Biopython code that builds the backbone (N, CA, C, O; Angstrom):
import numpy as np
from Bio.PDB.StructureBuilder import StructureBuilder

atoms = [
    (1, "MET", "N", (200.005, 186.511, 173.907)),
    (1, "MET", "CA", (198.657, 186.985, 174.079)),
    (1, "MET", "C", (197.972, 186.994, 172.715)),
    (1, "MET", "O", (198.541, 187.458, 171.727)),
    (2, "ARG", "N", (196.769, 186.488, 172.674)),
    (2, "ARG", "CA", (196.058, 186.420, 171.404)),
    (2, "ARG", "C", (195.185, 187.643, 171.208)),
    (2, "ARG", "O", (194.611, 188.181, 172.155)),
    (3, "LYS", "N", (195.096, 188.072, 169.954)),
    (3, "LYS", "CA", (194.315, 189.246, 169.590)),
    (3, "LYS", "C", (192.885, 189.131, 170.086)),
    (3, "LYS", "O", (192.257, 188.078, 169.978)),
    (4, "GLY", "N", (192.382, 190.225, 170.630)),
    (4, "GLY", "CA", (190.992, 190.289, 171.040)),
    (4, "GLY", "C", (190.685, 189.593, 172.346)),
    (4, "GLY", "O", (189.573, 189.722, 172.859)),
    (5, "LEU", "N", (191.643, 188.853, 172.908)),
    (5, "LEU", "CA", (191.382, 188.104, 174.120)),
    (5, "LEU", "C", (192.019, 188.728, 175.353)),
    (5, "LEU", "O", (191.942, 188.160, 176.443)),
    (6, "ALA", "N", (192.635, 189.867, 175.200)),
    (6, "ALA", "CA", (193.336, 190.494, 176.313)),
    (6, "ALA", "C", (192.349, 191.094, 177.301)),
    (6, "ALA", "O", (191.392, 191.765, 176.914)),
    (7, "ASN", "N", (192.597, 190.842, 178.590)),
    (7, "ASN", "CA", (191.790, 191.506, 179.607)),
    (7, "ASN", "C", (192.369, 192.887, 179.862)),
    (7, "ASN", "O", (193.423, 193.227, 179.325)),
    (8, "ALA", "N", (191.695, 193.681, 180.672)),
    (8, "ALA", "CA", (192.126, 195.061, 180.905)),
    (8, "ALA", "C", (193.537, 195.127, 181.471)),
    (8, "ALA", "O", (194.324, 195.983, 181.068)),
    (9, "GLY", "N", (193.865, 194.244, 182.391)),
    (9, "GLY", "CA", (195.199, 194.244, 182.980)),
    (9, "GLY", "C", (196.281, 193.951, 181.967)),
    (9, "GLY", "O", (197.309, 194.628, 181.930)),
    (10, "ALA", "N", (196.052, 192.953, 181.153)),
    (10, "ALA", "CA", (197.043, 192.591, 180.138)),
    (10, "ALA", "C", (197.185, 193.688, 179.092)),
    (10, "ALA", "O", (198.296, 194.007, 178.669)),
    (11, "LYS", "N", (196.053, 194.271, 178.672)),
    (11, "LYS", "CA", (196.105, 195.376, 177.700)),
    (11, "LYS", "C", (196.884, 196.552, 178.265)),
    (11, "LYS", "O", (197.717, 197.145, 177.579)),
    (12, "ALA", "N", (196.613, 196.882, 179.508)),
    (12, "ALA", "CA", (197.264, 198.027, 180.130)),
    (12, "ALA", "C", (198.770, 197.815, 180.252)),
    (12, "ALA", "O", (199.549, 198.741, 180.028)),
    (13, "VAL", "N", (199.179, 196.604, 180.603)),
    (13, "VAL", "CA", (200.613, 196.309, 180.734)),
    (13, "VAL", "C", (201.295, 196.409, 179.372)),
    (13, "VAL", "O", (202.346, 197.038, 179.253)),
    (14, "VAL", "N", (200.711, 195.800, 178.351)),
    (14, "VAL", "CA", (201.292, 195.850, 177.008)),
    (14, "VAL", "C", (201.375, 197.298, 176.518)),
    (14, "VAL", "O", (202.396, 197.705, 175.963)),
    (15, "ALA", "N", (200.318, 198.069, 176.718)),
    (15, "ALA", "CA", (200.297, 199.462, 176.278)),
    (15, "ALA", "C", (201.337, 200.293, 177.030)),
    (15, "ALA", "O", (202.051, 201.090, 176.422)),
    (16, "ALA", "N", (201.426, 200.113, 178.334)),
    (16, "ALA", "CA", (202.388, 200.874, 179.131)),
    (16, "ALA", "C", (203.818, 200.522, 178.735)),
    (16, "ALA", "O", (204.665, 201.405, 178.610)),
    (17, "GLN", "N", (204.085, 199.237, 178.540)),
    (17, "GLN", "CA", (205.431, 198.821, 178.120)),
    (17, "GLN", "C", (205.787, 199.480, 176.782)),
    (17, "GLN", "O", (206.908, 199.955, 176.602)),
    (18, "ALA", "N", (204.842, 199.504, 175.858)),
    (18, "ALA", "CA", (205.098, 200.101, 174.545)),
    (18, "ALA", "C", (205.375, 201.603, 174.674)),
    (18, "ALA", "O", (206.316, 202.113, 174.066)),
    (19, "LEU", "N", (204.563, 202.308, 175.458)),
    (19, "LEU", "CA", (204.771, 203.743, 175.605)),
    (19, "LEU", "C", (206.113, 204.041, 176.276)),
    (19, "LEU", "O", (206.806, 204.979, 175.880)),
    (20, "LEU", "N", (206.478, 203.265, 177.271)),
    (20, "LEU", "CA", (207.774, 203.465, 177.922)),
    (20, "LEU", "C", (208.922, 203.210, 176.951)),
    (20, "LEU", "O", (209.931, 203.915, 176.975)),
    (21, "ASP", "N", (208.765, 202.201, 176.098)),
    (21, "ASP", "CA", (209.802, 201.920, 175.099)),
    (21, "ASP", "C", (209.917, 203.050, 174.074)),
    (21, "ASP", "O", (211.016, 203.386, 173.633)),
    (22, "ILE", "N", (208.780, 203.633, 173.698)),
    (22, "ILE", "CA", (208.809, 204.793, 172.787)),
    (22, "ILE", "C", (209.516, 205.958, 173.485)),
    (22, "ILE", "O", (210.379, 206.614, 172.901)),
    (23, "ALA", "N", (209.142, 206.199, 174.721)),
    (23, "ALA", "CA", (209.693, 207.338, 175.454)),
    (23, "ALA", "C", (211.198, 207.222, 175.665)),
    (23, "ALA", "O", (211.907, 208.228, 175.644)),
    (24, "ASN", "N", (211.687, 206.005, 175.868)),
    (24, "ASN", "CA", (213.134, 205.890, 176.089)),
    (24, "ASN", "C", (213.909, 205.688, 174.789)),
    (24, "ASN", "O", (215.127, 205.512, 174.807)),
    (25, "GLY", "N", (213.199, 205.714, 173.666)),
    (25, "GLY", "CA", (213.861, 205.678, 172.370)),
    (25, "GLY", "C", (214.250, 204.308, 171.870)),
    (25, "GLY", "O", (214.976, 204.202, 170.882)),
    (26, "THR", "N", (213.791, 203.256, 172.518)),
    (26, "THR", "CA", (214.131, 201.909, 172.051)),
    (26, "THR", "C", (213.088, 201.341, 171.084)),
    (26, "THR", "O", (213.254, 200.238, 170.564)),
    (27, "LEU", "N", (212.017, 202.098, 170.847)),
    (27, "LEU", "CA", (210.960, 201.647, 169.957)),
    (27, "LEU", "C", (210.393, 202.851, 169.215)),
    (27, "LEU", "O", (209.988, 203.836, 169.831)),
    (28, "LEU", "N", (210.368, 202.764, 167.898)),
    (28, "LEU", "CA", (209.757, 203.817, 167.091)),
    (28, "LEU", "C", (208.244, 203.689, 167.151)),
    (28, "LEU", "O", (207.721, 202.608, 167.422)),
    (29, "GLN", "N", (207.533, 204.793, 166.897)),
    (29, "GLN", "CA", (206.074, 204.743, 166.926)),
    (29, "GLN", "C", (205.516, 203.686, 165.983)),
    (29, "GLN", "O", (204.569, 202.978, 166.326)),
    (30, "GLU", "N", (206.104, 203.580, 164.792)),
    (30, "GLU", "CA", (205.615, 202.600, 163.813)),
    (30, "GLU", "C", (205.835, 201.181, 164.318)),
    (30, "GLU", "O", (204.980, 200.314, 164.140)),
    (31, "GLU", "N", (206.987, 200.946, 164.951)),
    (31, "GLU", "CA", (207.272, 199.626, 165.523)),
    (31, "GLU", "C", (206.330, 199.327, 166.685)),
    (31, "GLU", "O", (205.893, 198.191, 166.870)),
    (32, "ALA", "N", (206.025, 200.357, 167.460)),
    (32, "ALA", "CA", (205.090, 200.186, 168.567)),
    (32, "ALA", "C", (203.722, 199.784, 168.040)),
    (32, "ALA", "O", (203.065, 198.907, 168.600)),
    (33, "GLY", "N", (203.296, 200.433, 166.956)),
    (33, "GLY", "CA", (202.014, 200.077, 166.361)),
    (33, "GLY", "C", (201.978, 198.630, 165.920)),
    (33, "GLY", "O", (200.986, 197.933, 166.134)),
    (34, "ALA", "N", (203.059, 198.176, 165.305)),
    (34, "ALA", "CA", (203.118, 196.768, 164.863)),
    (34, "ALA", "C", (203.071, 195.827, 166.059)),
    (34, "ALA", "O", (202.378, 194.810, 166.025)),
    (35, "ARG", "N", (203.808, 196.163, 167.118)),
    (35, "ARG", "CA", (203.807, 195.316, 168.319)),
    (35, "ARG", "C", (202.419, 195.271, 168.943)),
    (35, "ARG", "O", (201.923, 194.204, 169.303)),
    (36, "LEU", "N", (201.795, 196.448, 169.070)),
    (36, "LEU", "CA", (200.472, 196.518, 169.677)),
    (36, "LEU", "C", (199.431, 195.766, 168.851)),
    (36, "LEU", "O", (198.572, 195.080, 169.404)),
    (37, "ARG", "N", (199.512, 195.897, 167.533)),
    (37, "ARG", "CA", (198.559, 195.172, 166.670)),
    (37, "ARG", "C", (198.749, 193.666, 166.806)),
    (37, "ARG", "O", (197.773, 192.915, 166.809)),
    (38, "THR", "N", (199.984, 193.225, 166.917)),
    (38, "THR", "CA", (200.263, 191.800, 167.070)),
    (38, "THR", "C", (199.743, 191.281, 168.413)),
    (38, "THR", "O", (199.162, 190.198, 168.488)),
    (39, "GLN", "N", (199.957, 192.058, 169.458)),
    (39, "GLN", "CA", (199.609, 191.587, 170.798)),
    (39, "GLN", "C", (198.172, 191.871, 171.216)),
    (39, "GLN", "O", (197.601, 191.132, 172.018)),
    (40, "LEU", "N", (197.578, 192.954, 170.670)),
    (40, "LEU", "CA", (196.262, 193.364, 171.162)),
    (40, "LEU", "C", (195.162, 193.430, 170.117)),
    (40, "LEU", "O", (193.985, 193.324, 170.462)),
    (41, "GLY", "N", (195.513, 193.602, 168.853)),
    (41, "GLY", "CA", (194.473, 193.655, 167.831)),
    (41, "GLY", "C", (194.754, 194.718, 166.790)),
    (41, "GLY", "O", (195.575, 195.610, 167.003)),
    (42, "LEU", "N", (194.076, 194.620, 165.678)),
    (42, "LEU", "CA", (194.362, 195.456, 164.513)),
    (42, "LEU", "C", (194.125, 196.940, 164.717)),
    (42, "LEU", "O", (194.752, 197.748, 164.032)),
    (43, "HIS", "N", (193.259, 197.330, 165.617)),
    (43, "HIS", "CA", (192.942, 198.754, 165.784)),
    (43, "HIS", "C", (193.969, 199.510, 166.629)),
    (43, "HIS", "O", (193.825, 200.717, 166.825)),
    (44, "TRP", "N", (194.988, 198.839, 167.128)),
    (44, "TRP", "CA", (195.959, 199.475, 168.027)),
    (44, "TRP", "C", (197.079, 200.174, 167.271)),
    (44, "TRP", "O", (197.554, 199.696, 166.241)),
    (45, "SER", "N", (197.491, 201.332, 167.817)),
    (45, "SER", "CA", (198.622, 202.106, 167.304)),
    (45, "SER", "C", (199.243, 202.828, 168.491)),
    (45, "SER", "O", (198.750, 202.717, 169.613)),
    (46, "ALA", "N", (200.317, 203.564, 168.253)),
    (46, "ALA", "CA", (200.912, 204.356, 169.332)),
    (46, "ALA", "C", (199.900, 205.375, 169.865)),
    (46, "ALA", "O", (199.865, 205.654, 171.063)),
    (47, "LEU", "N", (199.090, 205.919, 168.979)),
    (47, "LEU", "CA", (198.104, 206.914, 169.414)),
    (47, "LEU", "C", (196.982, 206.297, 170.244)),
    (47, "LEU", "O", (196.587, 206.858, 171.266)),
    (48, "THR", "N", (196.471, 205.157, 169.816)),
    (48, "THR", "CA", (195.425, 204.515, 170.612)),
    (48, "THR", "C", (195.998, 204.040, 171.941)),
    (48, "THR", "O", (195.285, 203.989, 172.944)),
    (49, "CYS", "N", (197.267, 203.695, 171.953)),
    (49, "CYS", "CA", (197.952, 203.319, 173.186)),
    (49, "CYS", "C", (197.909, 204.480, 174.181)),
    (49, "CYS", "O", (197.558, 204.286, 175.345)),
    (50, "VAL", "N", (198.262, 205.676, 173.730)),
    (50, "VAL", "CA", (198.244, 206.862, 174.588)),
    (50, "VAL", "C", (196.823, 207.143, 175.060)),
    (50, "VAL", "O", (196.597, 207.422, 176.238)),
    (51, "GLN", "N", (195.874, 207.069, 174.147)),
    (51, "GLN", "CA", (194.485, 207.327, 174.516)),
    (51, "GLN", "C", (193.999, 206.306, 175.539)),
    (51, "GLN", "O", (193.331, 206.668, 176.508)),
    (52, "TYR", "N", (194.328, 205.039, 175.332)),
    (52, "TYR", "CA", (193.908, 203.988, 176.259)),
    (52, "TYR", "C", (194.513, 204.202, 177.641)),
    (52, "TYR", "O", (193.816, 204.113, 178.652)),
    (53, "LEU", "N", (195.819, 204.486, 177.681)),
    (53, "LEU", "CA", (196.496, 204.658, 178.967)),
    (53, "LEU", "C", (195.988, 205.870, 179.737)),
    (53, "LEU", "O", (196.156, 205.934, 180.955)),
    (54, "SER", "N", (195.378, 206.820, 179.063)),
    (54, "SER", "CA", (194.844, 207.990, 179.751)),
    (54, "SER", "C", (193.409, 207.769, 180.228)),
    (54, "SER", "O", (192.803, 208.667, 180.813)),
    (55, "GLY", "N", (192.873, 206.594, 179.984)),
    (55, "GLY", "CA", (191.493, 206.299, 180.354)),
    (55, "GLY", "C", (191.346, 205.524, 181.648)),
    (55, "GLY", "O", (192.319, 205.004, 182.195)),
    (56, "LYS", "N", (190.119, 205.457, 182.126)),
    (56, "LYS", "CA", (189.802, 204.828, 183.408)),
    (56, "LYS", "C", (190.161, 203.347, 183.456)),
    (56, "LYS", "O", (190.674, 202.864, 184.466)),
    (57, "GLU", "N", (189.893, 202.621, 182.363)),
    (57, "GLU", "CA", (190.134, 201.178, 182.382)),
    (57, "GLU", "C", (191.609, 200.863, 182.630)),
    (57, "GLU", "O", (191.935, 200.029, 183.475)),
    (58, "ALA", "N", (192.491, 201.527, 181.898)),
    (58, "ALA", "CA", (193.923, 201.266, 182.045)),
    (58, "ALA", "C", (194.429, 201.719, 183.409)),
    (58, "ALA", "O", (195.194, 201.006, 184.059)),
    (59, "VAL", "N", (194.005, 202.894, 183.839)),
    (59, "VAL", "CA", (194.446, 203.406, 185.143)),
    (59, "VAL", "C", (194.019, 202.432, 186.244)),
    (59, "VAL", "O", (194.806, 202.094, 187.129)),
    (60, "GLY", "N", (192.781, 201.993, 186.176)),
    (60, "GLY", "CA", (192.281, 201.034, 187.173)),
    (60, "GLY", "C", (193.027, 199.720, 187.146)),
    (60, "GLY", "O", (193.347, 199.157, 188.193)),
    (61, "ALA", "N", (193.303, 199.230, 185.949)),
    (61, "ALA", "CA", (194.008, 197.953, 185.816)),
    (61, "ALA", "C", (195.430, 198.037, 186.349)),
    (61, "ALA", "O", (195.899, 197.117, 187.018)),
    (62, "LEU", "N", (196.114, 199.133, 186.058)),
    (62, "LEU", "CA", (197.500, 199.260, 186.508)),
    (62, "LEU", "C", (197.597, 199.536, 188.006)),
    (62, "LEU", "O", (198.513, 199.043, 188.664)),
    (63, "THR", "N", (196.674, 200.309, 188.546)),
    (63, "THR", "CA", (196.710, 200.544, 189.990)),
    (63, "THR", "C", (196.343, 199.288, 190.767)),
    (63, "THR", "O", (196.718, 199.147, 191.931)),
    (64, "ALA", "N", (195.611, 198.373, 190.133)),
    (64, "ALA", "CA", (195.232, 197.119, 190.789)),
    (64, "ALA", "C", (196.354, 196.075, 190.788)),
    (64, "ALA", "O", (196.243, 195.051, 191.462)),
    (65, "LEU", "N", (197.426, 196.325, 190.041)),
    (65, "LEU", "CA", (198.541, 195.374, 190.057)),
    (65, "LEU", "C", (199.111, 195.285, 191.465)),
    (65, "LEU", "O", (199.083, 196.266, 192.209)),
    (66, "PRO", "N", (199.629, 194.114, 191.838)),
    (66, "PRO", "CA", (200.269, 194.000, 193.160)),
    (66, "PRO", "C", (201.450, 194.970, 193.261)),
    (66, "PRO", "O", (202.135, 195.225, 192.271)),
    (67, "ASP", "N", (201.678, 195.499, 194.444)),
    (67, "ASP", "CA", (202.754, 196.475, 194.631)),
    (67, "ASP", "C", (204.123, 195.922, 194.250)),
    (67, "ASP", "O", (205.002, 196.683, 193.844)),
    (68, "ASP", "N", (204.315, 194.620, 194.373)),
    (68, "ASP", "CA", (205.617, 194.019, 194.040)),
    (68, "ASP", "C", (205.672, 193.497, 192.599)),
    (68, "ASP", "O", (206.573, 192.733, 192.252)),
    (69, "TRP", "N", (204.717, 193.904, 191.766)),
    (69, "TRP", "CA", (204.683, 193.459, 190.370)),
    (69, "TRP", "C", (205.970, 193.879, 189.666)),
    (69, "TRP", "O", (206.473, 194.984, 189.872)),
    (70, "ASN", "N", (206.494, 192.979, 188.831)),
    (70, "ASN", "CA", (207.719, 193.256, 188.073)),
    (70, "ASN", "C", (207.712, 192.366, 186.836)),
    (70, "ASN", "O", (207.520, 191.154, 186.933)),
    (71, "GLU", "N", (207.924, 192.978, 185.673)),
    (71, "GLU", "CA", (207.982, 192.225, 184.419)),
    (71, "GLU", "C", (208.894, 192.962, 183.453)),
    (71, "GLU", "O", (208.812, 194.182, 183.315)),
    (72, "GLN", "N", (209.754, 192.219, 182.792)),
    (72, "GLN", "CA", (210.684, 192.790, 181.813)),
    (72, "GLN", "C", (211.496, 193.935, 182.419)),
    (72, "GLN", "O", (211.799, 194.919, 181.745)),
    (73, "GLY", "N", (211.841, 193.793, 183.693)),
    (73, "GLY", "CA", (212.650, 194.803, 184.359)),
    (73, "GLY", "C", (211.905, 196.065, 184.745)),
    (73, "GLY", "O", (212.523, 197.049, 185.149)),
    (74, "ARG", "N", (210.598, 196.051, 184.628)),
    (74, "ARG", "CA", (209.795, 197.223, 184.977)),
    (74, "ARG", "C", (208.876, 196.888, 186.149)),
    (74, "ARG", "O", (208.421, 195.756, 186.310)),
    (75, "THR", "N", (208.624, 197.904, 186.951)),
    (75, "THR", "CA", (207.781, 197.745, 188.125)),
    (75, "THR", "C", (206.409, 198.383, 187.906)),
    (75, "THR", "O", (206.167, 199.042, 186.895)),
    (76, "LYS", "N", (205.531, 198.175, 188.864)),
    (76, "LYS", "CA", (204.216, 198.827, 188.837)),
    (76, "LYS", "C", (204.399, 200.340, 188.753)),
    (76, "LYS", "O", (203.689, 201.014, 188.008)),
    (77, "SER", "N", (205.334, 200.862, 189.505)),
    (77, "SER", "CA", (205.600, 202.303, 189.483)),
    (77, "SER", "C", (206.000, 202.780, 188.089)),
    (77, "SER", "O", (205.570, 203.848, 187.653)),
    (78, "ASP", "N", (206.818, 201.996, 187.389)),
    (78, "ASP", "CA", (207.209, 202.349, 186.024)),
    (78, "ASP", "C", (205.982, 202.442, 185.122)),
    (78, "ASP", "O", (205.845, 203.384, 184.342)),
    (79, "LEU", "N", (205.091, 201.455, 185.236)),
    (79, "LEU", "CA", (203.905, 201.448, 184.386)),
    (79, "LEU", "C", (202.992, 202.626, 184.700)),
    (79, "LEU", "O", (202.368, 203.190, 183.802)),
    (80, "LEU", "N", (202.917, 202.995, 185.971)),
    (80, "LEU", "CA", (202.110, 204.158, 186.328)),
    (80, "LEU", "C", (202.725, 205.442, 185.775)),
    (80, "LEU", "O", (202.006, 206.403, 185.502)),
    (81, "GLN", "N", (204.035, 205.466, 185.609)),
    (81, "GLN", "CA", (204.680, 206.608, 184.960)),
    (81, "GLN", "C", (204.214, 206.729, 183.509)),
    (81, "GLN", "O", (204.088, 207.838, 182.989)),
    (82, "ALA", "N", (203.960, 205.602, 182.860)),
    (82, "ALA", "CA", (203.436, 205.632, 181.490)),
    (82, "ALA", "C", (202.052, 206.280, 181.471)),
    (82, "ALA", "O", (201.718, 207.002, 180.531)),
    (83, "VAL", "N", (201.249, 206.028, 182.500)),
    (83, "VAL", "CA", (199.930, 206.666, 182.602)),
    (83, "VAL", "C", (200.094, 208.175, 182.741)),
    (83, "VAL", "O", (199.397, 208.944, 182.078)),
    (84, "VAL", "N", (201.014, 208.596, 183.600)),
    (84, "VAL", "CA", (201.256, 210.025, 183.789)),
    (84, "VAL", "C", (201.695, 210.658, 182.470)),
    (84, "VAL", "O", (201.248, 211.748, 182.112)),
    (85, "MET", "N", (202.574, 209.959, 181.756)),
    (85, "MET", "CA", (203.033, 210.448, 180.459)),
    (85, "MET", "C", (201.863, 210.574, 179.483)),
    (85, "MET", "O", (201.722, 211.588, 178.801)),
    (86, "ALA", "N", (201.030, 209.541, 179.423)),
    (86, "ALA", "CA", (199.884, 209.544, 178.508)),
    (86, "ALA", "C", (198.918, 210.672, 178.858)),
    (86, "ALA", "O", (198.425, 211.369, 177.971)),
    (87, "LEU", "N", (198.649, 210.848, 180.138)),
    (87, "LEU", "CA", (197.759, 211.935, 180.560)),
    (87, "LEU", "C", (198.326, 213.296, 180.160)),
    (87, "LEU", "O", (197.582, 214.183, 179.740)),
    (88, "GLY", "N", (199.627, 213.459, 180.287)),
    (88, "GLY", "CA", (200.269, 214.705, 179.889)),
    (88, "GLY", "C", (200.167, 214.955, 178.397)),
    (88, "GLY", "O", (199.891, 216.072, 177.961)),
    (89, "VAL", "N", (200.392, 213.905, 177.618)),
    (89, "VAL", "CA", (200.310, 214.027, 176.163)),
    (89, "VAL", "C", (198.896, 214.421, 175.746)),
    (89, "VAL", "O", (198.716, 215.332, 174.937)),
    (90, "VAL", "N", (197.907, 213.747, 176.288)),
    (90, "VAL", "CA", (196.517, 214.036, 175.932)),
    (90, "VAL", "C", (196.127, 215.434, 176.399)),
    (90, "VAL", "O", (195.489, 216.181, 175.658)),
    (91, "SER", "N", (196.502, 215.786, 177.610)),
    (91, "SER", "CA", (196.169, 217.103, 178.142)),
    (91, "SER", "C", (196.774, 218.218, 177.299)),
    (91, "SER", "O", (196.088, 219.188, 176.976)),
    (92, "GLU", "N", (198.033, 218.094, 176.945)),
    (92, "GLU", "CA", (198.667, 219.131, 176.143)),
    (92, "GLU", "C", (198.125, 219.176, 174.724)),
    (92, "GLU", "O", (198.049, 220.247, 174.122)),
    (93, "ALA", "N", (197.749, 218.024, 174.186)),
    (93, "ALA", "CA", (197.193, 218.003, 172.832)),
    (93, "ALA", "C", (195.818, 218.655, 172.801)),
    (93, "ALA", "O", (195.425, 219.231, 171.787)),
    (94, "ARG", "N", (195.085, 218.567, 173.908)),
    (94, "ARG", "CA", (193.760, 219.194, 173.970)),
    (94, "ARG", "C", (193.856, 220.700, 174.109)),
    (94, "ARG", "O", (192.969, 221.423, 173.655)),
    (95, "GLY", "N", (194.906, 221.173, 174.722)),
    (95, "GLY", "CA", (195.067, 222.613, 174.907)),
    (95, "GLY", "C", (194.279, 223.134, 176.084)),
    (95, "GLY", "O", (193.667, 222.365, 176.825)),
    (96, "SER", "N", (194.297, 224.438, 176.256)),
    (96, "SER", "CA", (193.685, 225.076, 177.417)),
    (96, "SER", "C", (192.162, 225.003, 177.414)),
    (96, "SER", "O", (191.534, 225.118, 178.466)),
    (97, "ARG", "N", (191.575, 224.816, 176.259)),
    (97, "ARG", "CA", (190.108, 224.764, 176.183)),
    (97, "ARG", "C", (189.542, 223.392, 176.495)),
    (97, "ARG", "O", (188.333, 223.247, 176.676)),
    (98, "GLY", "N", (190.401, 222.382, 176.561)),
    (98, "GLY", "CA", (189.938, 221.048, 176.910)),
    (98, "GLY", "C", (189.139, 220.355, 175.829)),
    (98, "GLY", "O", (188.361, 219.449, 176.126)),
    (99, "GLY", "N", (189.312, 220.759, 174.580)),
    (99, "GLY", "CA", (188.581, 220.139, 173.480)),
    (99, "GLY", "C", (189.120, 218.768, 173.134)),
    (99, "GLY", "O", (189.964, 218.218, 173.841)),
    (100, "MET", "N", (188.629, 218.233, 172.055)),
    (100, "MET", "CA", (189.086, 216.927, 171.594)),
    (100, "MET", "C", (190.512, 217.041, 171.059)),
    (100, "MET", "O", (190.872, 218.033, 170.424)),
    (101, "ALA", "N", (191.301, 216.030, 171.319)),
    (101, "ALA", "CA", (192.677, 216.005, 170.823)),
    (101, "ALA", "C", (192.694, 215.274, 169.484)),
    (101, "ALA", "O", (192.247, 214.130, 169.392)),
    (102, "SER", "N", (193.201, 215.921, 168.465)),
    (102, "SER", "CA", (193.271, 215.273, 167.156)),
    (102, "SER", "C", (194.435, 214.305, 167.128)),
    (102, "SER", "O", (195.385, 214.434, 167.900)),
    (103, "GLY", "N", (194.357, 213.338, 166.238)),
    (103, "GLY", "CA", (195.435, 212.365, 166.081)),
    (103, "GLY", "C", (196.750, 213.019, 165.733)),
    (103, "GLY", "O", (197.803, 212.595, 166.210)),
    (104, "SER", "N", (196.704, 214.054, 164.901)),
    (104, "SER", "CA", (197.957, 214.710, 164.510)),
    (104, "SER", "C", (198.583, 215.445, 165.689)),
    (104, "SER", "O", (199.805, 215.452, 165.832)),
    (105, "LYS", "N", (197.754, 216.071, 166.545)),
    (105, "LYS", "CA", (198.289, 216.738, 167.733)),
    (105, "LYS", "C", (198.881, 215.722, 168.704)),
    (105, "LYS", "O", (199.943, 215.954, 169.282)),
    (106, "LEU", "N", (198.192, 214.596, 168.880)),
    (106, "LEU", "CA", (198.718, 213.551, 169.762)),
    (106, "LEU", "C", (200.040, 213.009, 169.227)),
    (106, "LEU", "O", (200.980, 212.796, 169.992)),
    (107, "ALA", "N", (200.113, 212.789, 167.928)),
    (107, "ALA", "CA", (201.343, 212.261, 167.329)),
    (107, "ALA", "C", (202.491, 213.238, 167.521)),
    (107, "ALA", "O", (203.605, 212.834, 167.854)),
    (108, "LEU", "N", (202.228, 214.505, 167.314)),
    (108, "LEU", "CA", (203.257, 215.526, 167.488)),
    (108, "LEU", "C", (203.724, 215.575, 168.937)),
    (108, "LEU", "O", (204.926, 215.613, 169.198)),
    (109, "ARG", "N", (202.795, 215.575, 169.873)),
    (109, "ARG", "CA", (203.159, 215.635, 171.292)),
    (109, "ARG", "C", (203.904, 214.379, 171.718)),
    (109, "ARG", "O", (204.846, 214.464, 172.506)),
    (110, "LEU", "N", (203.505, 213.218, 171.216)),
    (110, "LEU", "CA", (204.191, 211.969, 171.537)),
    (110, "LEU", "C", (205.628, 212.009, 171.038)),
    (110, "LEU", "O", (206.538, 211.558, 171.734)),
    (111, "ARG", "N", (205.840, 212.545, 169.836)),
    (111, "ARG", "CA", (207.207, 212.705, 169.314)),
    (111, "ARG", "C", (208.021, 213.639, 170.194)),
    (111, "ARG", "O", (209.192, 213.377, 170.465)),
    (112, "GLU", "N", (207.404, 214.729, 170.641)),
    (112, "GLU", "CA", (208.102, 215.680, 171.503)),
    (112, "GLU", "C", (208.509, 215.029, 172.825)),
    (112, "GLU", "O", (209.621, 215.244, 173.307)),
    (113, "VAL", "N", (207.618, 214.239, 173.408)),
    (113, "VAL", "CA", (207.930, 213.543, 174.659)),
    (113, "VAL", "C", (209.081, 212.570, 174.437)),
    (113, "VAL", "O", (210.008, 212.505, 175.245)),
    (114, "ARG", "N", (209.024, 211.820, 173.352)),
    (114, "ARG", "CA", (210.095, 210.864, 173.069)),
    (114, "ARG", "C", (211.416, 211.581, 172.844)),
    (114, "ARG", "O", (212.449, 211.179, 173.380)),
    (115, "ASP", "N", (211.378, 212.642, 172.051)),
    (115, "ASP", "CA", (212.612, 213.397, 171.771)),
    (115, "ASP", "C", (213.194, 213.975, 173.065)),
    (115, "ASP", "O", (214.409, 213.964, 173.261)),
    (116, "ALA", "N", (212.337, 214.471, 173.932)),
    (116, "ALA", "CA", (212.816, 215.028, 175.199)),
    (116, "ALA", "C", (213.419, 213.937, 176.078)),
    (116, "ALA", "O", (214.447, 214.153, 176.719)),
    (117, "ALA", "N", (212.786, 212.770, 176.109)),
    (117, "ALA", "CA", (213.287, 211.667, 176.935)),
    (117, "ALA", "C", (214.633, 211.168, 176.399)),
    (117, "ALA", "O", (215.548, 210.894, 177.177)),
    (118, "VAL", "N", (214.753, 211.051, 175.101)),
    (118, "VAL", "CA", (216.002, 210.597, 174.497)),
    (118, "VAL", "C", (217.093, 211.654, 174.705)),
    (118, "VAL", "O", (218.246, 211.314, 174.971)),
    (119, "GLY", "N", (216.732, 212.913, 174.584)),
    (119, "GLY", "CA", (217.680, 214.003, 174.786)),
    (119, "GLY", "C", (218.211, 214.039, 176.203)),
    (119, "GLY", "O", (219.381, 214.354, 176.422)),
    (120, "GLU", "N", (217.349, 213.714, 177.184)),
    (120, "GLU", "CA", (217.770, 213.712, 178.581)),
    (120, "GLU", "C", (218.759, 212.600, 178.843)),
    (120, "GLU", "O", (219.661, 212.752, 179.668)),
    (121, "GLY", "N", (218.604, 211.481, 178.150)),
    (121, "GLY", "CA", (219.497, 210.347, 178.367)),
    (121, "GLY", "C", (220.808, 210.479, 177.629)),
    (121, "GLY", "O", (221.737, 209.716, 177.895)),
    (122, "ALA", "N", (220.917, 211.431, 176.700)),
    (122, "ALA", "CA", (222.124, 211.572, 175.895)),
    (122, "ALA", "C", (223.212, 212.320, 176.620)),
    (122, "ALA", "O", (224.295, 212.520, 176.071)),
]
sb = StructureBuilder()
sb.init_structure("model")
sb.init_model(0)
sb.init_chain("A")
sb.init_seg("    ")
for serial, (resi, resn, name, xyz) in enumerate(atoms, 1):
    if name == "N":
        sb.init_residue(resn, " ", resi, " ")
    sb.init_atom(name, np.array(xyz, "f"), 0.0, 1.0, " ", f" {name:<3s}", serial, name[0])
structure = sb.get_structure()
């Protein structure tokens, strides 16, 4: 996929795959940022990935995938789990008042989610 040319569906799949890889401990946040920048463009990072997956465009693109979609051993359901994860990270980073989530809060929450996921698999 070439930078800047990704459609919403392709962006959402790449972002979801990256977040799932972070969550299962096979990809560090820094490595995810490098992968996302290579595949989607220079402004992408693990944090923008989470923000994107929690938005309408990504949710719409992933729900529009065919029910039998499968790529790299992951299904549509797996990718939708990445959306749920992203929504949880953003929601918890915003707190009870629903304010803006800072990058540092998102990064901390993303680390906590990854650590919890890796801990569950150990």
